[in-house]
C-alpha positions in Angstrom: -39.5 61.9 -52.8 -42.0 59.2 -52.9 -45.5 60.2 -51.8 -47.3 58.0 -49.4 -50.9 57.0 -50.0 -53.4 58.1 -47.5 -53.9 55.4 -44.8 -50.5 53.8 -45.6 -48.6 52.5 -42.5 -45.8 54.8 -41.3 -42.2 53.7 -41.9 -40.9 51.8 -38.8 -38.1 53.5 -36.9 -34.6 52.3 -37.2 -31.6 52.4 -34.9 -28.1 52.4 -36.5 -25.2 50.7 -34.8 -23.4 54.0 -34.5 -26.3 55.6 -32.8 -26.7 52.6 -30.5 -23.1 52.8 -29.4 -23.2 56.6 -28.9 -26.4 56.3 -26.8 -24.8 53.5 -24.7 -21.6 55.6 -24.1 -23.7 58.7 -23.2 -25.8 56.6 -20.8 -22.6 55.4 -19.0 -21.0 58.8 -18.9 -24.2 60.5 -17.7 -23.6 58.8 -14.3 -19.9 58.1 -14.1 -19.8 57.1 -10.4 -22.5 54.6 -10.8 -20.9 53.2 -14.0 -17.6 52.7 -12.1 -19.3 51.0 -9.2 -21.3 48.8 -11.6 -18.2 47.7 -13.5 -16.4 47.1 -10.1 -18.1 43.8 -9.6 -16.8 42.5 -13.0 -13.4 44.0 -12.2 -13.2 42.0 -9.0 -14.6 38.8 -10.6 -12.4 38.8 -13.7 -9.4 40.0 -11.6 -9.9 37.1 -9.2 -10.3 34.7 -12.2 -6.9 35.8 -13.6 -5.2 36.0 -10.2 -6.3 32.5 -9.0 -5.5 30.8 -12.3 -2.1 32.6 -12.5 -1.2 31.8 -8.9 -2.4 28.2 -9.5 -0.1 27.8 -12.4 2.8 29.5 -10.6 2.2 27.4 -7.4 2.0 24.2 -9.5 5.3 25.1 -11.2 6.9 25.6 -7.8 5.5 22.3 -6.5 6.8 20.6 -9.6 10.2 22.1 -9.0 10.2 21.1 -5.3 9.0 17.6 -6.3 11.9 17.2 -8.7 14.5 18.5 -6.2 13.3 16.4 -3.2 10.8 13.7 -3.9 12.2 12.6 -7.2 15.6 12.2 -5.6 14.5 10.1 -2.6 14.5 6.3 -2.4 13.3 4.4 0.6 14.4 0.8 1.6 12.6 -1.2 4.2 13.9 -4.3 6.0 11.4 -7.1 5.4 13.8 -9.9 6.3 13.0 -12.8 8.6 12.2 -12.1 12.3 12.9 -15.3 14.2 15.4 -16.9 16.6 17.7 -17.8 13.8 17.8 -14.3 12.4 17.8 -11.8 15.3 19.9 -9.1 13.6 18.6 -6.7 11.1 19.2 -7.3 7.4 21.1 -4.1 6.9 24.8 -4.7 7.1 26.9 -2.4 9.3 28.5 -0.8 6.3 25.1 -0.2 4.5 25.7 3.5 4.1 29.0 3.0 2.3 27.6 0.2 0.1 24.9 2.5 -1.3 27.0 5.6 -1.7 29.3 3.6 -3.9 26.5 3.3 -6.5 26.6 5.8 -9.3 24.1 8.5 -8.7 23.7 8.0 -4.9 24.6 11.1 -2.8 24.0 9.9 0.7 22.3 7.0 2.6 21.5 6.2 6.2 19.7 3.5 8.2 17.3 4.5 10.9 14.5 3.0 13.1 12.3 3.9 16.0 13.6 2.5 19.3 10.9 0.8 21.4 11.5 1.7 25.0 10.3 -0.2 28.0 8.0 1.2 30.6 10.9 2.2 32.9 12.9 3.8 30.1 11.4 7.3 29.9 13.4 10.2 28.5 14.5 12.6 31.2 16.6 15.8 31.4 18.0 14.8 34.8 19.4 11.7 36.3 16.6 11.5 38.8 13.1 11.6 37.2 10.7 14.3 38.3 7.4 15.4 37.1 9.0 18.3 35.2 12.0 16.4 33.8 10.2 13.4 32.3 9.2 13.8 28.6 7.0 10.8 27.6 6.2 12.3 24.2 9.8 12.2 22.8 10.6 9.4 20.4 14.0 7.9 20.3 15.4 7.1 16.8 18.5 5.1 16.1 20.3 6.2 13.0 23.6 5.8 11.1 25.7 8.9 10.3 24.5 9.0 6.7 21.0 9.9 7.7 22.0 13.5 8.3 23.4 14.2 4.9 20.5 12.2 3.3 17.9 14.3 5.2 19.8 17.5 4.5 19.8 18.5 8.2 20.6 22.0 9.4 21.7 22.8 13.0 21.0 25.6 15.4 24.0 24.7 17.4 26.5 21.8 17.4 26.8 19.1 14.8 25.7 15.6 13.9 27.4 12.4 15.1 29.8 10.9 12.6 31.6 7.6 11.8 33.9 8.0 14.8 30.9 8.1 17.2 29.4 5.1 15.4 32.5 3.0 15.4 33.5 3.7 19.0 30.0 3.4 20.4 29.9 6.9 21.7 26.8 7.7 23.8 25.9 11.0 22.1 22.6 12.3 20.8 21.2 14.9 18.4 17.8 16.5 19.4 15.4 18.8 17.6 14.9 22.3 18.7 11.3 21.6 19.9 12.6 18.7 22.0 15.4 20.8 23.4 12.9 23.4 24.5 10.8 20.8 26.2 13.8 19.4 28.1 15.1 22.8 29.0 18.3 22.6 26.9 19.1 26.1 25.6 22.8 25.8 24.9 25.5 23.2 24.3 28.2 25.2 26.1 27.5 23.3 29.4 27.6 19.9 27.6 24.1 18.9 28.5 22.9 15.3 28.6 19.6 13.5 28.2 18.8 10.3 30.0 17.0 7.4 28.3 16.3 5.0 31.1 19.6 4.9 33.1 21.8 5.7 30.1 23.1 9.2 29.7 23.6 10.6 26.2 25.6 13.8 25.7 23.8 16.2 23.4 26.2 17.3 20.6 23.7 18.9 18.2 20.4 20.7 18.1 18.5 20.4 14.8 17.1 23.5 13.2 15.4 21.9 10.1 15.5 19.0 7.7 14.4 18.7 4.1 13.4 15.0 4.6 12.1 12.9 7.5 10.6 15.7 9.6 10.1 13.3 12.5 13.8 13.8 13.3 12.9 17.3 14.6 10.7 15.9 17.3 13.0 13.1 18.4 16.2 12.2 20.1 18.5 10.5 17.6 21.4 8.3 18.8 24.0 6.3 16.8 22.9 3.0 15.4 25.7 1.0 17.1 24.8 2.4 20.6 21.1 1.7 20.1 21.9 -1.9 19.0 24.1 -2.5 22.0 21.7 -0.9 24.5 18.3 -2.0 23.2 19.1 -4.5 20.5 18.0 -4.7 16.9 14.5 -3.6 15.9 12.0 -6.4 16.4 8.4 -5.2 15.8 9.2 -2.9 12.9 12.0 -3.3 10.4 14.7 -0.7 10.0 14.6 1.6 7.0 17.1 3.3 4.9 16.8 6.8 3.4 18.8 7.3 0.1 19.4 10.7 -1.5 20.2 10.6 -5.2 21.0 12.8 -8.1 18.2 14.0 -10.2 17.2 11.3 -12.6 19.1 8.5 -10.8 16.4 7.4 -8.4 15.0 4.7 -10.6 18.4 3.2 -11.2 19.3 3.3 -7.5 16.0 1.6 -6.7 16.9 -1.3 -9.0 20.4 -1.7 -7.6 20.0 -1.0 -3.9 18.8 -4.4 -2.7 21.6 -6.3 -4.4 24.2 -3.8 -3.3 23.1 -4.2 0.4 22.8 -8.0 0.4 23.9 -9.8 -2.7 23.0 -13.1 -1.0 19.5 -12.1 0.1 18.2 -9.1 -1.9 14.6 -10.3 -1.1 15.1 -9.1 2.5 14.5 -5.5 1.3 11.5 -3.7 -0.1 12.7 -0.7 -2.2 10.3 2.1 -2.8 11.2 4.4 -5.7 9.7 7.9 -6.1 6.3 8.1 -7.7 5.9 9.1 -11.3 6.4 12.9 -11.4 4.0 13.4 -14.4 1.1 11.8 -12.6 1.7 13.6 -9.3 2.2 16.9 -11.1 -1.1 16.4 -13.1 -3.0 15.4 -9.9 -1.8 18.5 -8.0 -2.5 20.8 -10.9 -6.0 19.4 -11.4 -6.9 19.7 -7.7 -5.6 23.3 -7.5 -7.2 24.3 -10.8 -10.7 22.9 -9.8 -10.6 24.6 -6.4 -9.5 28.0 -7.7 -11.8 27.9 -10.7 -14.7 27.4 -8.4 -13.6 30.4 -6.3 -13.2 32.5 -9.5 -16.6 31.5 -10.8 -18.2 32.6 -7.5 -16.5 36.0 -7.8 -17.7 36.3 -11.4 -21.3 35.5 -10.4 -21.1 38.1 -7.7 -20.0 40.6 -10.2 -22.8 39.7 -12.6 -25.4 40.1 -9.9 -24.0 43.5 -9.1 -24.3 44.6 -12.7 -27.9 43.2 -12.9 -28.9 45.0 -9.7 -27.4 48.3 -10.7 -28.8 48.1 -14.3 -32.3 47.3 -12.9 -32.1 50.4 -10.6 -31.0 52.5 -13.6 -34.0 51.3 -15.6 -36.4 52.4 -12.8 -34.7 55.8 -12.5 -34.7 56.3 -16.3 -38.4 55.4 -16.8 -39.2 59.0 -18.0 -36.3 58.9 -20.5 -37.6 55.5 -21.8 -41.1 56.8 -22.2 -39.8 59.9 -24.1 -37.8 57.7 -26.5 -40.8 55.4 -27.0 -43.0 58.4 -27.7 -40.5 59.7 -30.3 -40.7 56.4 -32.2 -38.2 54.0 -30.5 -39.3 50.5 -30.5 -39.0 48.0 -27.6 -36.1 46.2 -29.3 -34.2 49.5 -29.5 -34.6 50.0 -25.7 -33.6 46.4 -25.1 -30.5 46.8 -27.3 -29.6 50.1 -25.6 -29.5 48.7 -22.1 -27.9 45.4 -23.2 -25.1 47.5 -24.9 -24.6 49.5 -21.8 -24.3 46.5 -19.5 -22.1 44.6 -22.0 -19.8 47.6 -22.3 -19.5 47.9 -18.6 -18.8 44.2 -18.4 -16.1 44.4 -21.1 -14.4 47.4 -19.5 -14.6 45.6 -16.1 -13.1 42.5 -17.8 -10.2 44.4 -19.3 -9.4 46.3 -16.0 -9.8 43.0 -14.0 -7.4 41.2 -16.4 -4.8 43.9 -15.9 -5.2 43.9 -12.1 -5.1 40.1 -11.9 -1.9 40.0 -14.0 -0.3 42.6 -11.8 -1.2 40.6 -8.7 0.3 37.4 -10.1 3.5 39.1 -11.1 3.8 40.9 -7.8 3.2 37.8 -5.7 5.7 35.8 -7.8 8.3 38.6 -7.5 7.8 38.7 -3.7 8.3 35.0 -3.4 11.1 34.9 -6.0 9.0 32.6 -8.2 8.6 32.5 -12.0 5.1 33.8 -12.9 3.1 31.4 -15.0 0.0 32.7 -16.8 -1.6 31.0 -19.8 -2.0 33.4 -22.7 -5.4 31.8 -23.5 -6.6 32.8 -20.0 -5.7 36.4 -20.7 -7.5 36.3 -24.0 -10.7 34.7 -22.6 -10.9 36.8 -19.4 -12.3 40.1 -21.1 -14.8 37.9 -23.0 -16.0 36.5 -19.7 -16.6 40.1 -18.5 -18.5 40.9 -21.7 -20.6 37.7 -21.3 -21.3 38.5 -17.6 -22.5 42.0 -18.6 -24.8 40.6 -21.3 -26.3 38.0 -19.0 -26.7 40.5 -16.2 -28.4 43.1 -18.5 -31.0 40.7 -20.1 -33.7 41.0 -17.5 -33.4 44.8 -16.8 -33.3 45.4 -20.6 -36.4 43.3 -21.2 -38.2 45.0 -18.3 -37.3 48.4 -19.8 -38.7 47.4 -23.2 -42.0 46.4 -21.5 -42.7 49.7 -19.9 -45.8 51.4 -21.6 -44.9 54.8 -23.1 -47.9 56.5 -21.6 -47.2 55.2 -18.1 -43.5 56.1 -18.4 -44.4 59.7 -19.4 -46.6 60.1 -16.3 -43.7 59.5 -13.9 
C-alpha cells in the first residue's frame, strides 16, 4: 500500500460503467409507474414514426398499383379539327370505336361529348314540366357504345345501350344512381322515361359506378347517333374519345390512334398518352413522405418533452439522494451521467416498444385492407436510435441541473 504524504490531495472518486448502468436501472425500477409513463411519450412518438412511414410506403405502393391498372392504360383523344361551314361534322368517323379496337393492345374505345341544351330544353321526369320534375343540374352526354366498356361501368339495374340502339337511332338513356334519385326513378320495371326538351328517352340502365370518367354518374347518357340527329354535332367543344388499353400498350396506341381514325387528316386529333409512371409515383411518394414525416417529428418532439418534464420532476424529488451521493464523494459529472443514462435508457426502451407497436399497426391495417405491407428495414433500424437520441436530448437539462445542486443545500431538504 502506498502511503500518502500529509497534505496530499485525496484521490478523486471514480464511477465505473457497470456501476453507472446498475444505478440507472435501480433508479428506473425504484419508481416503475413513473418510468412507464415517462417512456410512454417516446413509445407514442416512435410508434407514430414507424406507423406513418410504413403506411406511407404501403399507400404509395397501392397508388402505384392503381396507377398502373387505370391511368397507365388510358389514352384520351380530342377532336381539334376545323369548325366552320365547310366542316360541320365532327372529325371522329361513325365507326371510330371499331377502328381503335382493331389496334393491337386496345381493349375498348368510345366517343363522347357534352350536349349543349337550349334554354327550353331542360331535363324533366314528366312530359309536363313542374317545379319538382325539372332538373337543371343534370348534364346530358352523348356517347358511343364503346364508352361503357372503356370506362368499366357497373350497373345497379338494367344495362348499357349497344350497337343496335346506336345503329337504329333508339331514344334510350343510361343515368347515374344519383341522377335517378333526383328524378324519382327507383326501378326499371315500369319502363321509366326522362324528357330532354320534348324528346322522351326510355331509361334502360342505372349506373352504380365507373372506374373512369366519373362525370357519367351525374349525367344522362344517350346514344351518339340520337344526339347528332336531335341536337347536331358538337360545336363549342370538340368530341373526345376514351381508349382503354392493355398494360404497356398505351404509348403505342397513342402513336397510332390519330392515323387509325383519320388516315387522311390525323392532325384533326390531339392524342394524350398517360403520364410517365415513374415521375408520378415519385411525386406522390415524396408528398406523402414529407407530410407524414412532419407528423412523426411532432409526435417525437412531444415524447421528448414528456421525458424532459418527468426527468426534471424526478431531479427535484431526489434532491436528498443527490446530496447524499455528493457528500459520499460523487462528482457533478457522475450525477449528470446517471440521469442522462436513465433518460437515454427510457428513450431506448420506448423506441423499441414503439417500433414494435408501429410495425404491428402497419401490418394490421394492411391486412384489413388486403394490401401488401411495405416497411423499409432501414426505418426499423433507425427508429430505436431516435428514441435513444430523444431520451438523451430530453435528459440534458435535468441532468445538468442535478449536477449543479450544492451538496449542503441538498442535504437540508
